[in-house]
N, C-alpha and C positions, 0 to 999 in steps of 0.2 A: 504493500499499500504506499501512496506519497502521502507521507505523514503532514507535509506541508499544505495539502490541499483540505484539510479537515479544518476548515475556518468558517464559522457560522456565518460570517459578511459575506461569503461566496453562495451560501445555501440557493436562495432563490435563484440565482443566475444558474447553478447546475440543475436547478429541477426544470428551467425552462427549456436547457438544452435537452432534456430527457423529452418532455413534451413535445419539442420539434420532430425529435427522434424517432420517438413512436408514431407519429403521425406520418412521417414519411415511410415508415416501415409498411405501414397498412396503406399506403396512397393508392394500391391497385384494388381496394376494397370499398363499396359504399359503406361508410360508418356513420353513425349517429356522432355528436360533439361528444370529444374525449373527455372522461370526466377524471380529473386529476387528484390525487389525496396524497397530500405532503405529509412530511415526517416532521418529527421536532428536530431542530437543525443541532443538537447535542443531547449525549446522555441519554439516547433512544434504544440502544442496543443491548438486550438483557442476556446473551450470550458472549465470553470473549475467552480466548487463549492467549497465552503468554509463553513463550519459552523463556528458560532460566540461564543466566551466563554466572559462570561461576569465576571469582578472582581472588583466590587463597580463601581465606574464610568470608569472603565478601560475596554478596549475589546480588544481582539485579534483574527485573524483567527486561525482556530485548523484543524487538520488532524488527522486521527487515524493512528498510527505508527504500523503495525501488526507485526513486528520484536520485537519491545520493549513492544507491548501490553499497548500501553498508548496513551493518548491525546498529541499532540505536536503543540506550537504555531510555525505559519511561518511568515516570512516577506518577503521570496521570494519563487517562486514555480518553479522549472527547466523545467517541462514540458510545463508549460502554456507561449503563446506567450508574447515578449517583452511588447506589449500592455496591456495585463493582469498585468503581473507584476508592470509595471509603475502605473495603477490607482488602484490596490489592496492597496498599500501603501497610495497612495494619499487619497483614500476613507476611509481607517482606521481613517488617521490624521485627517479627517474632520469629523469624528463621534465621536471620542472620547470626545469634548468637548461640543456636541451637544445633550442634553437629549431627543429632540424632534425625533430626526432621530435614536438614539441609543435604547430607550426604547423598549424590548421585541423584538428586532432583533436577529434572530437567524440561519440564512442564507444569504449569499450573493452567487448570479449566474453570471457569467459574459460570454457573447457571445462576440467574438472578429472575425475580417476578415483580410484577407492578403490586402484588401484595406484600412486598416485604422479606420473603423467604430467599434463601440462598444456600446453593450447595458449591462446594469447592473440593476439585479433585484434583490431587498431588499426584504426579507421573514418575516413576523413579527406573533407574537403570540397575536395579540390583532388588533382590526380594525383602520382602518387609517383614519385620519379626515383631515380638510381644512388645519389647523395647521401643519399637516404632509406635504401637498401638497404645502404650502407657504414654508416650509423649503427648500424642495427638489429644487425648483424653485430657491429660493436665492442661493442653491449649485451650481445649474448648470449654474446660471449667473456669480458666482464667477470665475469658470473654463473658462469659456469662450470658450468652445471648441464644435462646433456644431456638431461632428461626435460622441458626446457620449450621451447616452440616458439612461434615469430612468424608472424602473417600479416598485410600489410598490404592495406588494401581501400579502392579510392575507387570512383567511376563507371565502370563497365563495365572494371574493373581489381581484379586480385587477385593480389598476391605471395607466392608460398609460397616461404620459405627452403630447408626442409628436407622437412617433411610438413604436411599440413593433417588431421592424424588423431590420435586417442591410441587405445593397445590397453589395455582395461580387462578387470580380472579379476572375475568375480562368482562366488560359491561357492553351489552349491544341494545341500543335504543334504551340506555337506562335499565334493562334487566342484567342483573348479574350471573355470570355462567361460571362454574367451578371445573377447571382442569387438572388433572393430576400429570404430570411432565418429570419423566425418568431421564436422569442424568445418561446421556451418551445417545438419547434416541432423539429423532427429528422434533423440535419445535421453532414455532416461528419466533426469528429473532428480535422482530421490532414489535413490541406490546402493543404501542398505541396504533399503529398502523393497521396491525391484526384485528384489533376492534373495528377500524374502520372497513377492512376486506368483508367482515361478518355482517356489518351493517349494510354494505352494499349489496353483497349476496342475497340476504333476507328481503331488502327491497325489491331486487330483481326479479324475484321470485314469488312474489307478494298474493299475486294473482292465479297462482298455480291451481291444479286440479289432478285428483289422483293420488299417486304416490313417488317418492323420489328413490332412484338408485344413484348411489354415490361410489366409485373407483378411488383409491389411494386415500382412504379416510383417516389414516395415522391415528390419533387419540381421541377421533372424534370432533376435532376442534369446529368444523362446519357442520358436522352432522347435527350437532346438538341444538343450534342457534338456528339451522334450516326446518327444523322438525314442526316448528309451530305452524309453517306453511303447508304441510302436507298430511294425509291420511295416515301414512305408516313412510318410513324411511329402510331401506336395505344398502347397508353399506359393507365395503370389503375391504380388507388391508391384510398383508402377507407379515410383517413384523411381529412377533409374538408379544413383545414389550409395549407395542402400541396397541395392538388389540386388549391385552389386560387394561391398559390405562383407560382404554374406551369405555369396556364394560364398568371399571369404576366410575366413569365420569357420568354415564347415564344414569346409574343408581343414585350417585351424589346428587345431581340435578334431578331427580324424579321424573325423568322423561321414560314414558312407556310406549312409545311408539317409533323406537329405533332398533334396528337389529344389526350386529355386527357378525360377518363373515370373517374367518382368516383364509383368505384366499389371495393370489395375485390377481390383477385385472386380466391377463391372459388364460388364466384357469377359468375365470368367471365367464369370460367371452365363449371358451368350450363348452362350458356347462348349459348357458343358457342359449347356444346353437344347438344342442344336442350331440356335440361331437364326442363328448365322455361324461361319464357318473363320476361323482366325488363323494366320498362317503362324509366328508365335513357339510354336505347339504342335506344330509339325512334330517328329517323332520323339518325341513324347509320347503314349504309347497310355493315355489315361484310362479307357479301359475294364480297365485291368490292376490298377487302384488299386479296393481295397475299403473305402472310407471310410466307416465308421460314426459317427465322430465330425469335427465341425468346429469350429474355433477361430477366433474374431473378435475383433479389436481396433480398432474403427472408429475415424475422427475423431469430433470431438463432434458432428456432425450424425447421427451412427448409422448403421443400414443403411438403404438404401434399399428402396422395396417389392419389387422384383424380386428382391434379394439376400435379403429376410425371406422370400419365398418358396422359394425356393432352400435356404436353410438349414433350413426345416421338414422338409426331404425325410430329414435325418439323425437317428440315434436319439439322440445326444447333441451338447448345444451348449455349449461353454464360450466365454462372453462376457465379455470385459473392457471395462469402459466407464470413459473419463475423463469422461462426462457422465450421471448416473445418470436425469436428466429424459428423454434421449431413448432410453435404455435402456427405461424406463417404455412409451414411446412404440412401440417395437420389440415389446414383451411382448404388447401389444394383440393383435398379430397371433401372436406365438410361444408366448403363452400358452394358446392354443387347442387346440394339439397337446402342448405339453411342461409339465412342472411343475419347478419350482425345488427341486434337492435340494442345494445347497450355495449358500451366501450369504457374501460376505464385503466388508468395507471396507478401503480400504488407504489410509492416511494420507499420500499422496505430497507434499501440499502443506499443511502445519501453518501455523495462524494465518490462512488463507483461507478463503473460503466453498467451496472446490474439494474434492469427493470423488472417490476412484476407486472404482469398485464391480467386484465379480466374481461370477458366478452359472454354476452349471451347472445345464442344462435336460435334463431326460430325458422322452424320448417316454412319453405318457400310453398305458396300455395299453387 
């Protein structure tokens, strides 16, 4: 990252550049006015990873400055949440005089929340023993903050003293939604923009009928908020920790019309097309769902060709993309049967090239 670019004074200009770039990318399509959802210009990022640089008995957090092509020691990190900035320095000051916790530490990961919880993961090039555990327990007792949790990681080793998750609360049109977010699993990094994405998705599907099918649902981030607009929601996710979190989140939010399946999008496509049968679908009557709308939030590679064809069978397609270029590739197929009726830019990653896009596609009559 170009650390010199992290300047809130330049935020509006970089957002304007993204707006123009998004409009140019989609110039070949007839789109409605682009809806732009800005980020906070600083302290917006709820996750951060820092390498650790040792100099004798001293240590610092470092990042690689691409503009200067060198390692830079940092005391504060403008994108990171206030909670991360506070505890990164507090942790560094605690590690420096502590050889047990400092030895062969090479990275520190922080996962914070808008609700004030924090998980700190310490990554080592050595196996961790009871002495390390005792030292971490002592440090946590000294800090006395019940919302801060520690995890130790080494090769084929993970030590979790209490919990390896944080419980987040996101507000969607004034309603709180509770989400369990597990360390080392995917979560939206920009909490305030995540709330805006959820509100946009709810608004875009407000007048929907029937049921919703969702692929790549993660921990149920969108599923729970969208459930209010549909009779039932059927959602798929492959990663086991995310599925477990989604099940917890459904119960925590007392939502009774969402079902999560642990399946990949490709396998679900085979199942719904009758190509193969899956034991994971035992007890699930797919014919009982009247899904007129499908929601997809795929990885950067976008939708595979088989899933593209399957998605075309739905009247409405809500598509969130972390890579507008692969969204464009998918639109070469989806655009044959559907037109864009909502078009959004979410600035999840300020001061970077990355853009998050959202489109609502409706079947061409």
